[in-house]
Backbone bond lengths (Angstrom), bond angles and torsions (degrees), N, CA, C in turn:
res aa  C-N    CA-C-N  psi(-1)  N-CA   C-N-CA  omega(-1)  CA-C   N-CA-C  phi
1 M - - - 1.440 - - 1.523 109.04 -
2 V 1.301 116.81 140.71 1.453 122.65 179.76 1.517 107.93 -117.23
3 D 1.317 116.63 117.48 1.469 121.02 -179.33 1.532 111.67 50.13
4 G 1.336 116.41 39.60 1.455 121.12 178.12 1.517 114.51 79.93
5 I 1.334 117.32 1.17 1.463 121.53 -179.01 1.522 108.82 -117.63
6 R 1.311 117.13 132.16 1.462 121.33 179.26 1.534 108.90 -94.35
7 P 1.347 117.31 115.85 1.465 119.21 176.32 1.524 110.99 -56.83
8 L 1.311 116.14 150.19 1.456 122.97 -175.79 1.526 108.97 -114.04
9 L 1.346 116.71 122.05 1.459 122.93 177.72 1.520 107.53 -116.76
10 Y 1.319 117.48 125.93 1.464 120.25 179.68 1.515 109.94 -157.60
11 P 1.314 121.13 161.20 1.454 126.07 -11.43 1.525 110.53 -70.51
12 N 1.287 116.50 154.61 1.455 121.92 179.57 1.523 108.49 -144.87
13 P 1.333 118.43 106.18 1.456 128.18 10.79 1.530 112.19 -74.28
14 T 1.337 114.62 163.91 1.455 121.18 -176.94 1.522 110.58 -132.64
15 I 1.336 115.14 167.34 1.458 120.37 178.68 1.525 110.92 -114.34
16 D 1.341 117.41 -57.17 1.466 121.28 -171.17 1.524 115.72 -113.23
17 Y 1.324 117.91 -22.66 1.462 120.26 -174.08 1.520 110.23 -153.59
18 L 1.327 114.49 163.56 1.460 121.47 175.85 1.523 107.44 -130.52
19 M 1.318 116.19 123.49 1.465 120.65 174.54 1.526 107.64 -85.79
20 V 1.335 115.57 136.98 1.458 121.44 -179.13 1.523 107.74 -125.19
21 E 1.324 116.16 115.97 1.461 121.14 -177.86 1.522 110.61 -128.21
22 K 1.320 114.59 165.30 1.465 123.94 178.87 1.528 112.16 61.49
23 L 1.337 115.73 36.97 1.464 119.83 174.23 1.518 109.55 -81.14
24 P 1.334 117.44 151.77 1.456 118.95 173.76 1.528 108.96 -63.71
25 E 1.320 116.66 152.67 1.459 120.47 -175.28 1.517 113.43 -68.83
26 T 1.322 118.18 -37.76 1.461 119.90 -176.69 1.515 111.01 -144.43
27 G 1.327 114.68 164.84 1.453 120.64 169.54 1.515 116.35 89.24
28 Y 1.326 118.06 1.88 1.452 119.92 -179.19 1.521 111.04 -120.82
29 H 1.321 114.79 137.16 1.457 123.26 173.89 1.528 105.72 -102.81
30 V 1.319 117.99 144.59 1.461 121.86 -177.47 1.525 109.15 -114.65
31 E 1.325 116.56 132.40 1.456 122.14 173.90 1.523 108.80 -130.65
32 V 1.330 115.60 143.62 1.456 121.36 174.44 1.521 106.91 -120.24
33 M 1.332 115.14 126.08 1.462 122.00 -178.69 1.519 109.06 -123.34
34 D 1.352 115.25 146.71 1.455 117.48 169.63 1.533 107.73 -84.26
35 F 1.309 117.59 173.41 1.457 118.86 -174.51 1.517 113.97 -81.10
36 Q 1.333 116.72 4.53 1.459 120.81 169.13 1.530 110.15 -94.38
37 G 1.343 115.94 0.12 1.457 121.02 178.04 1.511 114.74 89.95
38 N 1.329 118.32 8.58 1.456 121.85 178.98 1.517 110.53 -84.62
39 R 1.319 116.74 131.00 1.459 121.00 177.81 1.524 109.00 -75.50
40 K 1.330 116.47 122.95 1.460 122.28 179.51 1.519 111.79 -97.31
41 W 1.327 116.94 -30.41 1.456 121.15 -178.12 1.513 108.59 -157.37
42 S 1.333 116.40 145.23 1.458 121.30 179.17 1.524 108.31 -149.57
43 G 1.314 116.34 138.66 1.462 119.93 178.98 1.505 111.25 158.81
44 S 1.312 115.09 -153.23 1.457 119.69 177.44 1.520 108.68 -122.07
45 L 1.305 115.55 149.29 1.454 122.56 178.00 1.512 108.21 -130.43
46 E 1.309 115.89 147.09 1.451 120.22 171.50 1.522 107.76 -95.71
47 S 1.302 116.12 153.44 1.453 120.31 177.04 1.526 109.17 -56.90
48 G 1.328 116.64 135.20 1.454 121.43 -177.58 1.523 112.74 91.80
49 A 1.331 117.21 5.64 1.466 121.38 -178.85 1.516 111.54 -73.35
50 K 1.328 114.36 151.00 1.463 121.94 176.60 1.528 106.73 -112.97
51 L 1.318 116.48 111.11 1.459 122.71 -178.59 1.530 108.61 -92.01
52 S 1.333 116.68 116.08 1.458 121.05 -179.34 1.524 110.10 -73.81
53 L 1.320 115.89 133.06 1.456 122.61 177.22 1.529 110.39 -111.74
54 E 1.309 116.09 15.40 1.462 121.27 -178.98 1.527 110.16 -58.78
55 G 1.317 115.83 129.90 1.453 121.31 179.70 1.526 114.70 87.20
56 W 1.336 117.26 -5.38 1.457 120.67 179.00 1.522 109.19 -81.07
57 S 1.312 116.88 147.36 1.459 122.25 176.23 1.516 111.01 -72.81
58 A 1.314 116.34 153.08 1.462 120.53 173.91 1.522 108.36 -64.23
59 G 1.333 115.95 143.44 1.454 120.05 178.23 1.508 111.94 157.97
60 V 1.311 115.06 -173.64 1.463 122.60 179.71 1.527 108.25 -100.40
61 Y 1.324 116.20 134.59 1.461 122.85 -178.32 1.525 109.80 -126.59
62 A 1.324 115.42 155.59 1.465 121.70 175.19 1.514 108.64 -115.24
63 L 1.308 116.37 128.70 1.460 122.50 172.94 1.517 106.47 -103.15
64 Q 1.334 116.35 124.17 1.459 121.03 -178.24 1.520 110.27 -112.86
65 L 1.326 115.38 134.07 1.465 122.53 169.92 1.518 106.12 -101.25
66 I 1.318 116.38 120.67 1.465 121.00 -172.45 1.524 109.49 -120.82
67 S 1.332 115.63 128.31 1.462 121.67 173.65 1.522 107.97 -129.61
68 E 1.309 116.54 -178.78 1.467 120.65 176.83 1.521 111.47 -61.40
69 N 1.329 117.12 -32.02 1.460 121.64 -171.81 1.517 115.64 -101.62
70 E 1.337 117.65 -18.45 1.457 118.38 -174.34 1.523 111.86 -159.28
71 T 1.320 114.78 159.37 1.461 122.92 170.54 1.520 106.93 -128.64
72 I 1.326 115.78 126.55 1.448 121.28 -178.15 1.522 107.53 -120.72
73 A 1.336 117.21 128.66 1.457 121.56 -176.46 1.527 111.70 -113.39
74 Y 1.311 114.75 141.31 1.460 123.35 174.69 1.520 106.54 -128.74
75 S 1.312 117.34 150.35 1.462 119.08 177.81 1.529 110.04 -115.28
76 F 1.337 114.02 153.74 1.461 120.45 174.62 1.524 108.26 -147.32
77 V 1.330 116.16 160.80 1.453 122.40 -176.87 1.521 109.25 -115.91
78 K 1.327 115.52 128.91 1.474 122.33 173.42 1.523 106.53 -101.53
79 I 1.356 115.87 124.23 1.475 118.99 179.69 1.519 110.55 -110.30
């Protein structure tokens, strides 16, 4: 949970994209890693963003919200 709000990732499982909603407005960096520890995507997203997963392999991924004070991880499945 971030500032009492739980970010929403959907659809999960997904095929082509991941919608990311209810993100904090500022102060967080976003990283997506596969479960082998390889960084697939890194940057910032605004709430309501659509993250394209086109060309990604099927598998389980971790989306991390990173700030100075905390790192919060969520998982999703690409099929």
